[in-house]
VOVEX-26149 format. One line per 8 residues: their letters; for each residue x, y, z of C-alpha. Coordinates in pm, 1 decimal. Example, Ala and Ser with C-alpha at 12.3 -4.5 7.8 and 13.67 -1.06 7.14 Angstrom:
2
AS	1230.0 -450.0 780.0 ~ 1367.0 -106.0 714.0
This chain:
100
XXXXXXXX	1778.0 8166.9 -3413.7 ~ 1576.1 8295.8 -3711.4 ~ 1506.2 7937.8 -3823.6 ~ 1352.7 7853.5 -3486.7 ~ 1135.0 8164.5 -3499.7 ~ 1017.6 8080.2 -3849.8 ~ 943.6 7721.5 -3747.4 ~ 738.9 7843.8 -3451.0
XXXXXXXX	555.0 8091.6 -3673.9 ~ 464.0 7814.9 -3920.8 ~ 361.4 7558.9 -3657.3 ~ 3.9 7694.8 -3610.5 ~ -43.2 7676.1 -3988.1 ~ 55.3 7308.0 -4008.0 ~ -295.9 7177.8 -4085.4 ~ -347.2 7441.2 -4354.8
XXXXXXXX	-14.3 7348.7 -4510.7 ~ -111.9 6982.1 -4494.2 ~ -448.0 7053.7 -4662.0 ~ -267.2 7236.1 -4942.4 ~ -27.9 6941.4 -4966.9 ~ -313.0 6689.1 -4999.6 ~ -496.6 6905.0 -5254.9 ~ -176.4 6938.7 -5457.3
XXXXXXXX	-125.0 6562.4 -5446.6 ~ -475.2 6507.3 -5583.2 ~ -429.6 6770.0 -5854.8 ~ -93.0 6624.4 -5951.7 ~ -217.2 6267.4 -5966.8 ~ -542.7 6329.6 -6148.7 ~ -475.1 6628.2 -6376.7 ~ -343.6 6424.0 -6666.5
XXXXXXXX	-424.7 6065.7 -6563.1 ~ -800.6 6107.6 -6600.4 ~ -764.7 6300.4 -6925.6 ~ -538.4 6032.4 -7068.3 ~ -761.4 5738.2 -6978.0 ~ -1103.3 5880.9 -7064.5 ~ -1036.3 6132.2 -7344.0 ~ -699.8 6115.0 -7511.0
XXXXXXXX	-652.1 5739.0 -7536.5 ~ -995.6 5674.6 -7695.9 ~ -939.7 5966.3 -7936.2 ~ -608.6 5815.3 -8047.3 ~ -773.1 5475.8 -8092.2 ~ -1052.2 5627.5 -8304.4 ~ -802.0 5816.8 -8519.2 ~ -588.3 5505.9 -8570.1
XXXXXXXX	-890.1 5288.1 -8649.9 ~ -1013.8 5537.9 -8911.1 ~ -706.3 5703.4 -9066.1 ~ -914.4 5872.5 -9339.7 ~ -1163.3 6031.9 -9098.0 ~ -1076.2 6401.6 -9072.8 ~ -1316.5 6453.6 -8780.4 ~ -1141.3 6182.1 -8575.3
XXXXXXXX	-801.7 6343.0 -8639.4 ~ -936.7 6689.4 -8552.9 ~ -1085.2 6558.0 -8227.6 ~ -758.8 6381.8 -8141.1 ~ -562.4 6701.8 -8201.8 ~ -805.6 6906.9 -7992.0 ~ -781.1 6659.7 -7703.1 ~ -401.3 6658.1 -7731.8
XXXXXXXX	-391.1 7037.2 -7697.1 ~ -619.1 7021.4 -7391.3 ~ -397.3 6748.1 -7245.2 ~ -91.7 6970.1 -7290.8 ~ -266.6 7254.5 -7107.8 ~ -352.4 7024.3 -6817.9 ~ 13.8 6924.9 -6794.2 ~ 83.4 7281.3 -6679.4
XXXXXXXX	-148.3 7220.2 -6382.6 ~ 42.5 6902.2 -6309.0 ~ 376.8 7085.5 -6299.7 ~ 250.9 7359.0 -6067.4 ~ 82.6 7104.5 -5838.0 ~ 401.0 6895.8 -5817.0 ~ 607.3 7200.9 -5722.4 ~ 360.2 7290.6 -5446.1
XXXXXXXX	354.2 6925.9 -5334.6 ~ 731.6 6915.0 -5290.8 ~ 747.5 7255.6 -5120.0 ~ 468.3 7182.4 -4869.6 ~ 612.8 6838.4 -4798.1 ~ 948.8 6986.6 -4713.6 ~ 789.0 7256.0 -4496.3 ~ 584.5 6996.6 -4305.4
XXXXXXXX	893.3 6783.8 -4256.4 ~ 1090.5 7083.2 -4137.1 ~ 818.4 7201.1 -3897.6 ~ 724.8 6865.5 -3744.8 ~ 1000.7 6605.2 -3772.7 ~ 1297.2 6832.3 -3723.2 ~ 1123.7 6995.9 -3426.9 ~ 1066.2 6654.1 -3269.9
XXXX	1428.0 6554.4 -3329.5 ~ 1545.8 6872.5 -3162.0 ~ 1337.9 6814.4 -2847.6 ~ 1415.6 6444.1 -2804.4
């Protein structure tokens, strides 16, 4: 009985949960993809093209550290994405299956 009460309590919040789910999906998809394509990959290419350039290596290392920090955002966003997806499934699909 407690599960039904919890499901009914979460039902009015479905759109808010869905908005959080969509935002988490965007954060997960773009947190490291954009950094890799536009910052890290060119920095690696510059460092490989000029192996004696200390500035290119320093820039590559700085971008790599920033990329690692953004990976933390990716992990948190993925966890929220999975949790909100399961909650939405539980609230909507399982409720529909129960009533049909």
